[in-house]
C-alpha positions as CSV (number, residue, x, y, z in Angstrom):
1,M,42.5,129.5,284.0
2,S,40.6,128.1,281.2
3,R,36.9,127.1,281.1
4,S,37.9,123.6,280.1
5,S,39.9,123.1,283.3
6,Y,36.7,123.4,285.2
7,S,34.7,121.1,283.0
8,Q,34.8,118.3,285.6
9,R,32.9,120.6,288.0
10,R,29.9,121.1,285.7
11,G,26.7,121.0,287.5
12,R,28.2,121.6,290.9
13,V,26.0,123.9,293.1
14,I,27.2,127.1,294.5
15,L,25.1,129.3,296.7
16,C,26.0,132.9,296.5
17,I,24.8,135.2,299.3
18,D,25.0,139.0,299.0
19,D,22.5,142.0,299.8
20,N,23.7,143.6,296.6
21,Q,21.6,142.3,293.6
22,D,24.1,143.5,291.0
23,V,26.9,141.6,292.7
24,L,24.8,138.6,292.8
25,E,24.0,138.8,289.1
26,C,27.5,139.3,288.2
27,E,28.6,136.3,290.5
28,K,25.9,134.1,289.0
29,M,26.7,134.9,285.3
30,F,30.4,134.5,285.9
31,L,30.1,131.1,287.6
32,E,27.5,129.7,285.2
33,S,29.9,130.5,282.4
34,F,32.3,127.9,283.9
35,G,29.4,125.4,284.2
36,F,28.6,125.8,287.8
37,R,24.8,125.9,288.9
38,V,24.3,128.9,291.0
39,L,21.6,129.7,293.5
40,T,21.4,133.3,294.9
41,A,20.1,134.8,298.1
42,L,19.8,138.5,299.0
43,S,20.1,137.7,302.8
44,G,21.6,135.3,305.2
45,R,18.2,134.0,306.3
46,R,17.3,133.2,302.6
47,G,20.5,131.7,302.1
48,L,20.1,129.3,305.0
49,E,16.6,128.4,303.6
50,L,18.1,127.5,300.3
51,A,20.9,125.4,302.0
52,S,18.2,123.5,303.8
53,M,16.3,122.8,300.5
54,H,19.2,122.0,298.1
55,S,22.4,120.1,298.0
56,I,25.1,122.8,298.1
57,D,28.7,122.1,297.1
58,V,30.1,125.7,298.2
59,V,28.7,128.8,299.9
60,V,30.0,132.2,298.6
61,V,29.0,134.9,301.2
62,D,29.5,138.6,301.6
63,Y,30.8,139.7,304.9
64,L,28.8,143.0,305.3
65,M,25.1,142.4,305.0
66,P,22.2,143.8,307.2
67,G,20.4,141.4,309.5
68,M,22.9,138.5,309.4
69,N,26.4,139.4,308.3
70,G,28.9,136.8,306.7
71,Q,30.3,135.7,310.1
72,E,26.9,134.9,311.6
73,L,25.9,133.1,308.4
74,A,29.1,131.1,308.4
75,L,28.6,130.2,312.1
76,E,25.0,128.9,311.3
77,M,26.1,127.2,308.1
78,R,28.7,125.3,310.1
79,R,26.1,124.1,312.4
80,V,23.5,123.2,309.7
81,R,26.0,122.0,307.0
82,P,29.4,121.5,308.7
83,Q,30.9,119.8,305.5
84,T,30.1,122.7,303.1
85,P,33.1,124.8,302.2
86,I,32.5,128.6,302.7
87,I,34.2,131.4,300.7
88,L,33.9,134.8,302.5
89,L,33.9,137.8,300.2
90,S,34.3,141.4,301.2
91,A,35.4,144.8,299.9
92,E,36.7,145.5,303.4
93,L,40.2,144.0,304.2
94,D,39.9,144.3,308.0
95,I,37.8,141.3,308.7
96,P,37.7,140.0,312.3
97,Q,39.8,137.0,313.0
98,G,36.7,135.1,314.2
99,A,35.1,135.5,311.0
100,L,38.1,134.2,309.0
101,E,38.4,131.3,311.3
102,L,34.8,130.1,310.3
103,V,35.5,130.2,306.6
104,D,37.7,128.1,304.3
105,I,38.9,131.0,302.1
106,F,38.7,134.9,302.0
107,V,38.4,136.6,298.6
108,S,38.6,140.4,298.3
109,K,35.7,141.8,296.2
110,D,38.3,143.9,294.4
111,S,39.8,140.8,292.7
112,L,36.7,138.7,292.8
113,T,37.0,137.6,289.0
114,S,40.7,136.7,289.2
115,Q,40.5,135.1,292.7
116,L,37.2,133.2,292.9
117,L,37.9,130.4,290.5
118,P,41.3,129.7,292.1
119,A,39.7,129.7,295.4
120,L,37.2,127.1,294.2
121,A,40.1,125.1,292.8
122,Q,42.0,125.5,296.2
123,L,39.1,123.7,297.9
124,H,40.1,120.5,295.9
125,G,41.3,118.8,299.1
126,C,38.7,120.4,301.3
127,G,35.3,119.0,300.4
128,S,32.7,117.1,298.7
129,M,32.7,119.6,295.7
130,F,35.8,117.8,294.3
131,G,35.0,114.2,295.3
132,R,36.1,114.2,298.9
133,S,34.0,114.8,302.0
134,Y,34.9,116.2,305.3
135,D,35.2,114.0,308.3
136,A,32.1,114.8,310.3
């Protein structure tokens, strides 16, 4: 997918949460190259703090994190910001069904660069990021 096909999303805010600083930096650089504004957090708690302080269009969260894993974060995010789409990332493919039910899309970290932008595009009919909001 070309950068120009994402030009209408310019300035949209994506919150990336991962306990791995290197992964966060890669996600940030990658998404910013397509015009997204990216906030990062090294923990679920910090991610929730950022979500309470900023308008967030999409949350991208790692499943395996200490303290608060991706499922716990998704559960809390659904309570705090029920309309915000959530993309769950993991290098593990055996994710509990309960975690998958809390998120909009699952993306394997092995194919992050090829699947993340299509996942964001798939959310077209699912949230405020693309001009339509959820029913509360």
